[in-house]
Every structure is written in structure tokens, then in C-alpha cells.
C-alpha positions in Angstrom: 0.0 0.0 0.0 2.6 2.5 1.0 4.6 2.0 -2.2 1.8 3.2 -4.5 1.2 6.1 -2.1 4.7 7.2 -1.6 6.6 6.8 -4.9 5.3 9.2 -7.5 4.8 12.9 -7.1 7.3 13.2 -4.3 10.0 11.6 -6.5 9.0 13.8 -9.4 9.4 17.0 -7.3 12.7 16.3 -5.6 13.8 12.8 -4.7 15.6 12.2 -8.0 18.6 14.3 -8.6 19.9 13.3 -12.0 18.3 15.8 -14.2 15.2 14.9 -16.3 16.4 11.5 -17.5 14.2 9.7 -15.1 11.3 10.5 -17.3 12.7 8.2 -20.0 13.1 5.1 -17.9 10.6 2.4 -17.0 8.6 3.1 -13.8 9.6 1.4 -10.6 7.6 -1.8 -10.2 4.7 -1.1 -7.9 1.2 -2.2 -7.1 -1.1 -0.7 -9.7 -3.5 1.9 -8.4 -6.3 -0.1 -10.0 -5.7 -2.9 -7.5 -5.9 -0.7 -4.5 -8.6 1.5 -2.9 -11.2 -1.3 -3.3 -13.0 -1.3 0.0 -13.3 0.4 3.4 -10.2 -1.3 4.7 -8.1 -0.1 1.8 -9.4 3.5 2.1 -8.9 3.6 5.8 -5.3 2.5 5.3 -4.8 5.1 2.6 -6.2 7.9 4.8 -4.0 6.8 7.6 -1.0 7.0 5.3 -1.9 10.7 4.5 -1.6 11.6 8.1 1.5 9.5 8.6 3.3 11.3 5.8 2.0 14.6 7.1 3.6 13.8 10.5 6.9 13.2 8.7 6.7 16.4 6.6 5.9 18.6 9.7 8.1 16.9 12.3 10.8 19.6 12.2 9.3 21.9 9.6 6.5 22.8 12.0 9.2 24.7 13.9 11.3 25.8 10.9 8.4 27.2 8.9 6.3 28.8 11.6 8.6 29.8 14.4 12.3 29.8 13.7 12.6 32.9 11.5 10.5 35.0 13.9 11.3 37.2 16.9 10.2 34.5 19.4 13.5 32.8 20.0 17.3 32.9 20.1 19.7 30.0 20.3 20.3 28.5 23.7 23.9 27.9 22.6 25.6 29.5 19.6 26.2 26.3 17.7 26.0 25.9 13.9 22.7 24.4 12.9 19.7 24.8 10.6 17.9 26.7 13.3 20.8 29.1 13.8 20.7 29.9 10.0 16.9 30.5 10.2 17.1 32.7 13.2 20.0 34.7 11.8 18.5 35.0 8.3 21.4 33.2 6.8 19.2 31.1 4.5 20.9 28.7 2.1 19.5 26.3 -0.5 20.8 23.2 1.2 18.7 23.6 4.4 16.2 20.7 5.0 13.4 23.2 5.6 13.8 24.5 2.0 12.9 21.1 0.5 9.3 20.6 -0.4 9.6 16.9 -1.2 8.0 15.6 1.9 5.1 17.9 1.6 4.4 16.8 -2.0 4.5 13.2 -0.8 1.4 14.0 1.3 -0.2 15.8 -1.7 0.5 12.7 -3.8 -1.3 10.6 -1.2 -4.3 12.9 -1.2 -4.5 12.8 -4.9 -4.8 9.1 -5.0 -7.5 9.2 -2.3 -9.5 11.8 -4.1 -9.4 9.9 -7.4 -10.2 6.5 -6.0 -12.5 6.9 -3.0 -15.6 7.6 -5.1 -15.3 4.1 -6.7 -14.5 2.2 -3.5 -16.9 -0.4 -2.2 -18.2 1.5 0.9 -21.9 1.2 1.5 -22.0 3.9 4.1 -22.1 7.0 1.9 -21.6 9.3 4.9 -18.4 7.5 5.8 -17.2 7.6 2.2 -17.9 11.3 2.0 -16.1 11.9 5.2 -13.0 10.0 3.9 -13.1 12.1 0.8 -13.5 15.3 2.8 -10.4 14.5 4.8 -8.4 14.0 1.6 -9.6 17.3 0.1 -8.9 19.2 3.3 -5.4 17.7 3.8 -4.5 18.5 0.2 -5.6 22.1 0.9 -3.6 22.3 4.1 -0.4 21.0 2.4 -0.7 23.5 -0.4 -1.5 26.2 2.2 1.8 25.4 4.0 3.6 25.4 0.6 2.4 28.8 -0.6 3.1 30.4 2.8 6.7 29.1 2.7 7.6 29.3 -1.0 5.0 31.6 -2.6 4.4 30.2 -6.1 4.4 26.4 -6.2 3.7 23.7 -8.8 0.2 22.3 -8.6 -0.7 18.7 -9.1 -4.4 17.7 -8.7 -4.2 14.3 -10.3 -2.3 11.2 -9.2 1.0 10.4 -10.9 1.5 6.6 -10.8 3.7 6.2 -13.8 7.0 8.2 -13.8 7.4 7.6 -17.5 4.3 9.7 -18.2 5.0 12.3 -15.5 5.0 16.0 -16.3 7.2 18.5 -14.5 5.0 21.5 -14.1 6.0 25.1 -13.5 5.0 27.2 -10.5 1.5 28.7 -10.0 1.3 32.1 -8.2 0.3 32.0 -4.6 -2.9 33.9 -5.0 -4.1 31.5 -7.7 -3.3 28.5 -5.6 -5.2 30.0 -2.7 -8.2 31.0 -4.8 -8.4 28.1 -7.3 -7.1 25.1 -5.3 -7.0 25.6 -1.5 -10.3 27.4 -1.0 -12.3 25.2 -3.4 -10.8 22.1 -1.8 -11.9 23.3 1.6 -15.3 24.2 0.4 -15.7 20.7 -1.1 -14.5 19.2 2.2 -17.0 21.3 4.2 -19.8 20.0 1.9 -18.7 16.3 2.4 -17.5 16.1 6.0 -19.6 14.3 8.6 -20.4 16.8 11.4 -20.3 14.0 13.9 -16.6 13.5 13.1 -14.9 15.4 16.0 -11.5 13.8 16.0 -8.5 16.0 16.7 -5.9 13.8 15.2 -7.8 13.9 11.9 -9.6 16.5 9.9 -13.0 17.5 11.3 -15.5 20.1 10.3 -14.0 22.4 12.9 -10.5 22.0 11.3 -12.0 22.8 7.9 -13.4 26.0 9.3 -10.1 27.0 10.8 -8.0 26.3 7.7 -10.5 28.0 5.4 -10.7 31.2 7.5 -6.9 31.3 7.7 -6.6 30.9 3.9 -9.3 33.6 3.3 -7.3 35.9 5.5 -4.2 35.4 3.4 -6.2 36.5 0.4 -7.6 39.5 2.2 -11.1 38.2 1.9 -12.2 39.5 5.3 -15.9 39.2 4.8 -15.6 35.6 3.7 -13.3 34.8 6.7 -15.7 36.5 9.1 -18.5 34.3 7.7 -16.4 31.2 8.0 -15.6 32.0 11.7 -19.3 32.6 12.3 -20.0 29.1 11.1 -17.4 27.8 13.5 -18.9 29.7 16.4 -22.4 28.5 15.4 -21.2 24.9 15.5 -19.3 25.2 18.8 -20.6 28.3 20.7 -19.0 31.6 21.7 -16.2 32.0 24.2 -18.7 32.9 26.8 -21.3 30.2 26.0 -20.2 26.8 24.5 -22.9 24.7 22.8 -23.9 21.6 24.7 -22.0 18.5 23.7 -19.4 20.5 21.7 -16.0 18.9 21.8 -14.2 22.2 21.0 -14.6 25.0 23.6 -12.8 28.1 24.7 -11.2 27.2 28.0 -11.7 30.2 30.3 -9.3 29.0 33.1 -5.6 29.4 32.4 -4.7 26.4 34.6 -7.2 24.2 32.8 -5.7 25.3 29.5 -2.2 24.6 30.7 -3.3 21.1 31.9 -4.9 20.5 28.5 -1.5 21.2 26.8 0.1 18.8 29.1 -2.4 16.1 29.6 -4.3 16.1 26.3 -1.3 16.3 24.0 1.1 14.0 25.7 1.5 10.2 25.1 -1.8 9.4 23.5 -2.8 6.1 22.0 -2.2 5.3 18.3 -4.5 6.2 15.4 -5.7 2.6 15.1 -9.4 3.5 15.6 -10.3 6.5 13.4 -13.7 6.9 15.1 -12.2 7.5 18.6 -10.9 10.9 19.8 -8.0 10.3 22.2 -7.6 13.9 23.0 -9.9 14.1 26.0 -13.0 15.9 27.2 -14.1 19.1 25.6 -11.1 21.4 25.2 -9.4 23.9 23.0 -7.8 21.7 20.4 -9.2 21.4 16.9 -6.5 19.6 14.9 -3.2 18.2 16.1 -0.3 16.3 14.5 -0.6 13.0 16.3 2.7 11.5 17.5 2.8 7.9 18.6 6.0 5.9 18.4 4.3 2.5 18.5 2.4 3.5 15.4 4.8 5.7 13.4 8.2 4.5 14.5 11.1 6.3 16.3 11.7 8.6 13.4 8.4 10.3 14.1 8.8 11.2 17.7 8.1 14.8 18.6 10.9 17.4 18.8 9.1 19.6 21.2 11.1 18.7 24.3 14.5 18.9 22.6 13.8 22.2 20.8 11.8 24.1 23.4 13.4 22.4 26.4 12.6 19.5 28.7 11.9 21.5 31.9 13.4 23.2 34.9 16.4 24.7 33.1 17.4 21.6 31.2 18.9 22.0 27.8 17.0 23.3 24.8 17.8 24.4 21.3 16.2 27.8 21.7 15.1 30.1 24.5 12.9 33.2 24.4 14.3 36.1 22.6 15.4 39.0 24.8 12.6 41.1 23.3 9.8 38.6 24.1 11.3 37.8 27.5 11.1 41.5 28.4 7.5 41.6 27.3 6.6 38.6 29.6 8.6 40.0 32.5 7.0 43.4 32.2 3.6 41.8 32.2 4.4 39.7 35.2 5.8 42.6 37.1 2.6 44.7 36.9 -0.6 44.2 38.8 -2.6 42.3 38.0 0.0 39.7 37.1 -0.3 38.1 33.7 -0.8 34.4 34.5 0.7 33.2 31.2 4.2 34.0 32.5 4.0 31.2 35.1 2.0 28.8 33.0 3.8 29.1 29.6 7.4 29.6 30.7 10.1 28.2 33.0 13.6 29.6 33.8 16.5 28.3 31.8 19.9 29.0 33.4 22.8 29.8 31.1 25.3 32.5 30.9 22.4 34.9 31.4 19.0 34.0 32.7 16.5 33.3 30.1 13.3 31.3 29.7 12.1 28.2 27.9 8.6 27.7 26.6 7.1 25.3 29.0 3.6 24.9 27.7 3.8 21.2 27.0 5.1 20.1 30.4 3.6 20.2 33.9 4.9 23.1 36.0 7.9 22.1 38.1 8.7 19.0 36.1 11.5 17.8 33.8 12.2 14.8 31.7 15.4 12.9 31.4 17.6 13.7 28.4 17.3 10.1 27.2 13.5 10.4 27.1 13.7 12.8 24.1 13.4 9.7 21.9 10.1 8.8 23.6 8.6 12.3 23.3 5.1 11.8 21.9 3.7 15.3 22.3 1.2 16.2 19.6 1.8 19.4 17.7 -1.2 21.8 17.8 -2.2 23.0 14.3 -5.3 24.9 15.4 -7.1 25.5 18.7 -10.1 27.6 19.7 -7.9 30.6 20.6 -6.4 30.5 17.1 -9.9 31.1 15.7 -10.7 33.7 18.3 -7.6 35.8 17.6 -8.0 35.3 13.8 -11.5 36.8 14.3 -10.0 39.8 16.1 -7.7 40.4 13.2 -10.6 40.0 10.7 -12.7 42.5 12.6 -9.9 45.0 12.7 -9.5 44.7 8.9 -13.2 45.3 8.6 -12.8 48.4 10.7 -15.0 46.9 13.5 -12.5 48.0 16.1 -14.6 47.5 19.2 -15.6 44.0 18.0 -11.9 43.2 17.6 -11.1 44.4 21.1 -14.0 42.6 22.6 -12.7 39.4 21.1 -9.2 39.9 22.5 -10.7 40.6 25.9 -11.6 36.9 26.3 -8.0 36.0 26.1 -6.9 38.7 28.5 -9.6 37.7 31.0 -8.2 34.1 31.0 -4.7 35.6 31.6 -6.0 37.7 34.5 -5.3 41.0 32.8 -8.6 42.1 31.3 -8.2 45.5 33.0 -5.3 46.2 30.6 -7.6 46.0 27.5 -7.2 49.4 25.7 -10.1 51.4 24.4 -10.7 52.2 20.7 -9.5 55.7 21.4 -6.0 54.4 22.1 -5.6 53.6 18.4 -5.1 56.2 15.7 -5.1 53.8 12.8 -6.0 50.3 11.7 -2.3 49.3 11.6 -1.9 50.2 15.2 -4.8 48.0 16.2 -3.5 45.1 14.1 0.0 45.6 15.7 -1.7 45.3 19.1 -3.6 42.1 18.1 -0.4 40.6 16.7 1.4 41.4 20.0 -1.3 39.6 21.9 -1.1 36.6 19.6 2.6 36.4 20.1 2.3 36.3 23.9 -0.6 33.8 23.8 0.6 31.5 21.0 4.4 31.3 21.5 5.7 27.9 20.7 2.7 27.0 18.5 4.1 27.4 15.0 2.3 30.7 14.2 4.5 33.8 14.7 6.4 33.9 11.4 3.2 33.3 9.3 1.5 36.2 11.2 4.4 38.5 10.4 4.5 37.6 6.8 0.7 37.8 6.2 0.6 41.2 7.7 3.7 42.5 5.9 5.5 43.0 9.2 8.5 40.7 8.8 11.0 43.2 7.6 9.9 45.8 10.1 10.1 43.4 13.0 13.2 41.4 12.0 15.5 44.0 10.5 16.8 45.2 13.8 17.2 41.6 15.0 18.9 39.8 12.1 19.1 42.4 9.2 16.2 41.1 7.1 15.8 44.0 4.7 14.1 42.7 1.6 10.4 41.7 1.6 11.2 39.0 -1.0 13.3 37.2 1.6 10.1 36.4 3.5 9.9 33.4 1.2 12.1 30.4 1.8 14.5 29.4 -1.0 13.8 26.2 -2.9 16.2 23.4 -2.1 18.9 23.1 -4.7 18.2 19.5 -5.4 14.7 20.4 -6.5 16.1 23.2 -8.7 18.6 20.7 -10.2 15.9 18.1 -10.9 14.8 19.7 -14.2 16.8 22.7 -15.3 14.4 25.6 -16.0 11.3 24.1 -14.6 11.5 26.0 -11.3 13.2 29.4 -10.9 14.8 30.1 -7.6 13.0 32.6 -5.4 14.7 36.1 -5.7 17.5 36.8 -3.4 18.9 33.3 -3.1 
């Protein structure tokens, strides 16, 4: 099963490195697609492979793409590494995070699913539609990551199961991919998804809403994003009043939220039963990258502990940047105290005192260094607060300033600092209000793979990062394309400017 899913588009887009000659050789022997995807068992295995390949693609890139070029972190120790180059804006075309091969492997898997599920022998039409919805949404999510990282990208919407007939396509502009691929895929997924599917380790209706609103924001389609978030709220309830039996709720208590990060995301059972949600009672999480060594193998263990730190001053790859550390310390030094300082951070002793992000570990605990290999913490892709702060940004762009501030107030109330909410009169422009919302998102969502994307979407990356690492050209907001991909077929892909 995995062979037909994994060999194909990914190889076309980067695995081979010997020019275009691979198009002229016989395809690798593999199980024909016509012999797969026959029944529910086949389809369930194919869908599971989509999520498994997604775990592989995002294992380190979740940090590299969403966090490591931002102003959230600095290196704990000044050692040469990929993360040091990302933080210092010393991007090169040999960095693993510049290679889109693993992401296109997921896209290849979704293309096979989309083509074959309609003909599979599954009598339960609602289940068949739900499988198909997950494939469409996962394809959209992968292309959404791709355009945010590289801008224009090649688009493949059909399976490629014979390399001899494969076509190397050029790159499609970001806006076209968003408008013509990502959003239509998500709208199709929304029409097919079973509302009763509330899993967090797989795509649900709530996940579709979150991804769709996010994509609409990148296009500046503020009214559409507002309407999508309204549908999310209608399905789950507002921050002040959750709907009965909703699995996704805004957690009003900061200690309960912290416990959810620790207890709901750590060491959960495998994905063997796709109808069971292992992620606990109603809580904030909408969609997570499920990590389970027994299921996925040692190469898919989470990197959260080794990168963000394993607690109580033990070693980490990165610590809070001086800028963000000062923001937290100032908030904790004022009355009332911002509770996020205690719940999200822990001290990290080095040559100068700094702080680790400690969201994913119980306060006052640590793990042994050798336990890194057993780290099975799920990566959060979206949670309720994501959608809430997205809504604040949308309202600001619609010039509904008070509505935007009212939305932020729920987050400040949970942190114990609602009295610090500014009034509309404190802002003289829309940009000032958006800056304030982005600041609140940074404090609330540090360590969740969001900050760099927020800066780029709002055209703040150069302004914020230039004093830190010298980023001076807006074109450098995009990652370069890995040189092996450029070499694959001379002229098919032009390198992003500046690299």
C-alpha cells in the first residue's frame, strides 16, 4: 500500500537528482492503483498514510516554517545548525526546511485518495464522503503550507502513478493556488464532512473552518473569513457560552488550558481507531499532528522537548528572545500579574538568565535527556484561541475596532489582565490596532508554530526582524527552494529572488 502512495509525485518533485532523464526510464515496479482502494479497509489505510506522511513532513518543519525565522526565539547555545541559520536570516538552499519533497508526498497521497475513494466499495455513503472530505482538506492544508513558505508552487491535482508519463509543471502564483485550489478544496471538504466527526488527530468540520478562515485571510477576503468563523462559532458556541456537547470549547481558566496542553497532547494512543478521539474531554484543540512511536516509529517522535526544552532549566535548542522575554517579564511585574508568565514559561539557566517555553510540560517537572526519543507530544495546528484571535484580526481589517477588542478581551480575561484592555480611542489607525492584536497573539501562542506566518501575512516581517537579524528585503520572507529540486529539471523552477 505505501509503495503506491509514496513513490510518485514526491519523487517527481525532488527525490531524483539526475536531471530529467528519469522521465525516460521504465517506472519502478509497484502495485497498480487499480488494484488498491477497493474497500473500506483499503481506504482507511490510505487515509492513515496521508496523516503518517504529514507527520513526517511537519516533524521539524512545524518549527522551521512557523517559528524559527521569527522574533520569538534565540539559540540557547551558539552552535551551527539549521535553526541558527533560520534565526539569523542566513538562508541557504541546502537547508532541510527548504525542500518541499516531503510535503508533496502528502499531496500525492491525497490525490490518490480523491481519485479512488468515489469508486471504493463502501456502502456507508456518509463515511465515504467523510474520507473524501479529509483527503480534500489535507491537500488544501499542504498547499497552504507550501504557498506560505515558497509563494508560487507547482500544482498537481491528479495522481502520478507512472513516472514515464509524468510531467514537470511550472509554479503557479500564490494567489491562484489559494483562490483556485486551496479554498475550493476546503469548500468541497465542508460539503462532504460528517459533522459527527470530531476527532482532533484527523480533519473534522472544525478543522476545515479553521483552515478555510486562515486561507481567506491570506487573500484579504475579510468578509468571507468572518462568515467562516461565524459558522465555526455556530457549531461550537461563543467563548462565553459553549454549545452543549461541543468537543471544542474556549477554556476560560488558564490552569485548565495549561493542563490541556500537558495532559491532552502527551502520550496518546495510536491512530488505530479512526472513530475515537483520544484527546480528552471538551477542550481547546481542533486539529493536532498526532505523535505515537508505536504506530509511526522512532523517526516520528516529537521534537518539542528537545527544541523548546525539557523543563526546569534543562537544555533546549532555543530560549525566548530578549525582546519577548522582556514583554513577559514586564507583564508579570505589573498588577494584576499576567498568569501566562507562570503557565507558559520556565527559567533556563545559562550565561544569562533566560526562559524556555514550557507549555507542554507540567509546572515544576522535567524529563530525562534520554527520554527525548520517547517524546510523543502532539503538535497543535489549530485550537479555539487561534480562531478567536483570527477573528480579532478580521474584525480589525473590517474596521470593526470595538468588536476586535471585545474578542481579544476573552484571552486577556483568562490571563487575568482584562483590565489592561485598551479602548478604541487608544488607536489612531487600523495598523496600530493590528499591531496590538499581533502582539497579543505572540504572547498567547508562543511555541505553537504561528508567529512567522503572522508577520508575513501582515507584511511586518522586515519591520520586526530587520533590527534583529538584518532582514531587509520583503522578497526574503519566502524560503528558497532546495537546490536538489532546482537541479531536478533545469528551468522548470526558478529560484526565489535573493537566493
